[in-house]
Backbone as CSV, one residue per row, in Angstrom:
resi,resn,N_x,N_y,N_z,CA_x,CA_y,CA_z,C_x,C_y,C_z
1,UNK,1.042,-1.172,0.535,-0.217,0.005,0.209,1.049,1.225,-0.052
2,UNK,1.905,1.192,-0.072,3.028,2.019,0.220,2.822,3.055,-1.233
3,UNK,2.292,2.499,-2.311,2.642,3.479,-3.618,0.979,4.007,-3.770
4,UNK,0.141,3.860,-2.909,-1.124,4.043,-3.110,-1.490,5.627,-2.406
5,UNK,-2.423,6.345,-2.829,-2.968,7.458,-2.599,-3.384,7.441,-1.057
6,UNK,-2.664,8.003,0.105,-3.180,8.179,1.041,-3.279,9.317,1.758
7,UNK,-3.063,10.441,1.250,-3.117,11.847,1.791,-4.062,12.705,0.648
8,UNK,-4.726,13.556,1.131,-5.740,13.975,-0.084,-5.924,15.522,0.688
9,UNK,-5.554,16.408,0.007,-5.884,17.702,0.303,-6.720,18.753,-0.603
10,UNK,-7.546,19.345,-0.435,-8.196,20.231,-1.750,-8.930,21.496,-1.283
11,UNK,-8.314,22.535,-2.014,-8.739,23.923,-1.473,-9.689,24.541,-3.036
12,UNK,-10.613,24.902,-2.542,-11.410,25.673,-3.309,-11.637,26.905,-3.641
13,UNK,-11.203,27.744,-4.579,-10.962,29.545,-4.493,-11.474,29.960,-5.821
14,UNK,-11.400,31.558,-5.882,-11.833,32.380,-6.862,-10.513,32.915,-7.459
15,UNK,-9.838,32.233,-8.876,-8.784,32.502,-9.248,-8.808,33.913,-10.106
16,UNK,-9.819,34.314,-10.154,-10.281,35.758,-10.616,-10.853,36.793,-9.714
17,UNK,-10.677,38.002,-9.841,-11.193,39.015,-9.162,-12.904,38.947,-9.788
18,UNK,-13.266,39.223,-11.176,-14.445,39.039,-11.328,-15.042,37.664,-11.863
19,UNK,-14.822,36.702,-10.951,-15.376,35.055,-11.180,-15.909,35.070,-9.645
20,UNK,-16.887,34.489,-9.045,-16.845,34.156,-8.011,-17.341,33.063,-7.939
21,UNK,-18.107,32.369,-6.827,-18.469,30.826,-6.816,-17.264,29.838,-6.536
22,UNK,-16.176,30.171,-6.208,-15.218,29.175,-5.618,-15.452,28.195,-6.782
23,UNK,-15.096,28.334,-8.400,-14.969,27.509,-9.074,-13.948,26.895,-9.615
24,UNK,-12.653,27.342,-9.147,-11.257,26.966,-9.193,-10.711,25.922,-8.198
25,UNK,-9.790,25.150,-8.344,-9.633,24.225,-7.111,-8.100,23.811,-7.352
26,UNK,-7.171,23.262,-6.272,-6.153,22.992,-6.223,-5.940,21.601,-5.279
27,UNK,-5.901,20.068,-6.130,-6.040,19.026,-5.270,-4.701,18.382,-5.257
28,UNK,-4.147,17.929,-3.776,-3.087,17.511,-3.781,-3.361,15.749,-3.530
29,UNK,-2.138,15.040,-4.060,-2.828,13.181,-3.761,-1.361,13.132,-4.067
30,UNK,-1.017,12.434,-2.620,0.073,12.180,-2.214,-0.199,10.633,-1.215
31,UNK,1.430,9.639,-1.900,1.494,8.662,-0.968,1.873,8.882,-0.120
32,UNK,2.544,7.695,1.042,3.107,8.150,2.259,4.272,8.867,2.257
33,UNK,5.027,8.339,1.662,6.332,8.980,0.884,6.696,10.080,0.123
34,UNK,5.280,10.807,0.226,5.345,12.436,-0.328,5.420,12.119,-1.834
35,UNK,5.161,11.355,-2.516,4.987,11.128,-3.922,3.850,11.330,-4.592
36,UNK,3.571,11.952,-5.357,2.335,11.907,-5.831,2.122,13.456,-6.956
37,UNK,0.963,14.300,-6.931,0.785,15.114,-7.833,-0.104,15.999,-7.296
38,UNK,-0.224,17.323,-7.709,-1.004,18.476,-7.471,-1.865,18.850,-8.721
39,UNK,-3.181,18.494,-8.803,-4.057,19.273,-9.780,-4.351,20.398,-9.414
40,UNK,-4.394,21.667,-10.449,-5.138,22.775,-10.270,-5.914,22.966,-11.592
41,UNK,-7.152,23.653,-11.165,-7.895,24.437,-12.162,-8.293,25.375,-12.157
42,UNK,-7.979,26.434,-13.105,-8.260,27.409,-12.793,-9.560,28.149,-13.731
43,UNK,-10.412,28.236,-13.214,-11.829,28.895,-13.927,-11.926,30.257,-14.085
44,UNK,-12.027,30.557,-15.673,-12.485,32.088,-16.028,-13.462,32.012,-16.687
45,UNK,-13.900,33.330,-17.152,-15.065,33.459,-18.096,-15.171,32.834,-19.609
46,UNK,-13.763,33.075,-19.894,-13.604,32.129,-21.477,-13.281,31.084,-21.645
47,UNK,-12.551,30.542,-20.162,-11.928,29.069,-20.541,-11.255,28.760,-18.936
48,UNK,-11.190,27.499,-19.130,-10.492,26.878,-17.826,-9.560,26.354,-18.102
49,UNK,-8.541,26.162,-17.172,-7.582,25.777,-17.233,-6.810,24.685,-16.446
50,UNK,-6.239,23.566,-16.963,-5.831,22.630,-15.822,-4.160,22.682,-15.850
51,UNK,-3.825,22.145,-14.592,-2.651,22.185,-14.526,-2.021,21.001,-13.525
52,UNK,-1.166,20.181,-14.262,-0.707,19.057,-12.984,0.765,19.372,-12.837
53,UNK,1.453,19.267,-11.545,2.440,19.195,-11.198,2.985,18.203,-10.017
54,UNK,4.090,17.419,-10.866,4.235,16.027,-10.009,5.106,16.793,-8.498
55,UNK,5.235,15.656,-7.410,5.789,15.694,-6.266,6.299,14.395,-6.498
56,UNK,7.730,14.257,-6.281,8.586,13.436,-6.412,9.543,13.500,-4.580
57,UNK,9.367,12.117,-3.869,10.444,12.174,-2.621,9.818,13.525,-1.747
58,UNK,8.610,13.747,-1.950,8.430,15.477,-1.450,9.024,16.562,-1.784
59,UNK,9.437,16.521,-3.056,9.961,17.999,-4.038,9.085,17.997,-4.852
60,UNK,8.690,19.313,-4.947,7.739,19.812,-6.354,8.820,20.187,-7.331
61,UNK,8.534,19.555,-8.534,9.401,19.619,-9.687,9.503,21.283,-10.321
62,UNK,8.374,21.522,-9.893,8.071,22.984,-11.060,7.422,23.662,-9.427
63,UNK,7.440,25.154,-9.593,7.077,26.120,-8.634,5.539,26.032,-8.260
64,UNK,5.188,26.054,-7.007,3.663,25.818,-6.611,3.390,27.116,-6.186
65,UNK,2.201,27.459,-6.569,1.180,28.784,-6.262,0.815,28.674,-4.105
66,UNK,0.481,29.636,-3.912,-0.168,29.516,-2.642,-1.448,28.704,-2.711
67,UNK,-2.073,28.699,-3.488,-3.422,27.571,-3.202,-2.832,26.254,-3.016
68,UNK,-1.828,25.975,-4.110,-1.520,24.171,-4.273,-0.399,24.128,-2.895
69,UNK,-0.016,24.721,-2.489,0.638,24.798,-0.779,-0.211,24.551,0.039
70,UNK,-1.258,25.259,-0.044,-2.353,25.320,1.050,-2.919,23.692,0.895
71,UNK,-3.355,23.210,-0.620,-3.741,21.940,-0.828,-3.063,20.847,-0.145
72,UNK,-1.542,20.768,0.282,-0.263,20.352,0.036,-0.919,19.748,2.091
73,UNK,-0.805,21.332,2.374,-0.865,21.431,3.905,-2.240,20.604,4.710
74,UNK,-2.968,20.586,3.511,-4.550,20.037,3.926,-4.150,18.325,4.199
75,UNK,-3.276,18.119,2.921,-2.959,16.466,2.854,-1.758,16.101,3.693
76,UNK,-1.584,17.117,4.737,-0.661,16.663,5.602,0.980,16.938,5.392
77,UNK,1.098,17.596,4.743,2.568,17.779,4.428,2.604,19.667,4.142
78,UNK,3.988,19.664,4.965,4.234,21.241,4.772,5.276,21.793,4.004
79,UNK,5.124,22.639,3.436,5.984,22.875,1.936,7.317,23.828,2.870
80,UNK,8.130,23.651,2.633,9.181,24.134,2.820,10.155,24.515,1.291
81,UNK,11.089,25.467,1.437,11.900,25.931,0.204,12.376,24.639,-0.675
82,UNK,11.683,24.372,-1.584,11.837,22.915,-2.733,11.816,21.638,-2.150
83,UNK,10.950,21.526,-0.826,10.801,20.362,-0.653,9.260,20.517,-0.025
84,UNK,8.766,19.599,0.441,7.944,19.263,1.028,7.984,18.083,2.534
85,UNK,7.514,18.279,3.605,7.729,17.511,4.908,6.504,16.946,5.655
86,UNK,6.563,15.881,5.998,5.282,15.554,6.532,4.632,16.298,8.036
87,UNK,3.734,16.555,8.171,3.705,17.390,9.524,2.589,16.448,10.462
88,UNK,2.956,17.012,11.326,2.709,16.278,12.478,1.031,16.326,12.671
89,UNK,0.036,15.745,12.187,-1.321,16.089,12.358,-1.932,14.661,12.881
């Protein structure tokens, strides 16, 4: 079970000032070793964009947004520079 998704965090938010309803989201899905993905969907008036950011051994491969970091915290991980560490929850 070590490679299975064991930690999840989700944050809904408004990506743009002129759009309400919290239709955008950041979703963190990680195993116990900190491997997984952060999916982000940014909903706008004309389009919705989706982004996937891999997390390997607790390290994001690309920069994360504030909302993505909050989703990781909800999943039980704390973001530190260039690395995530398991929080004591």
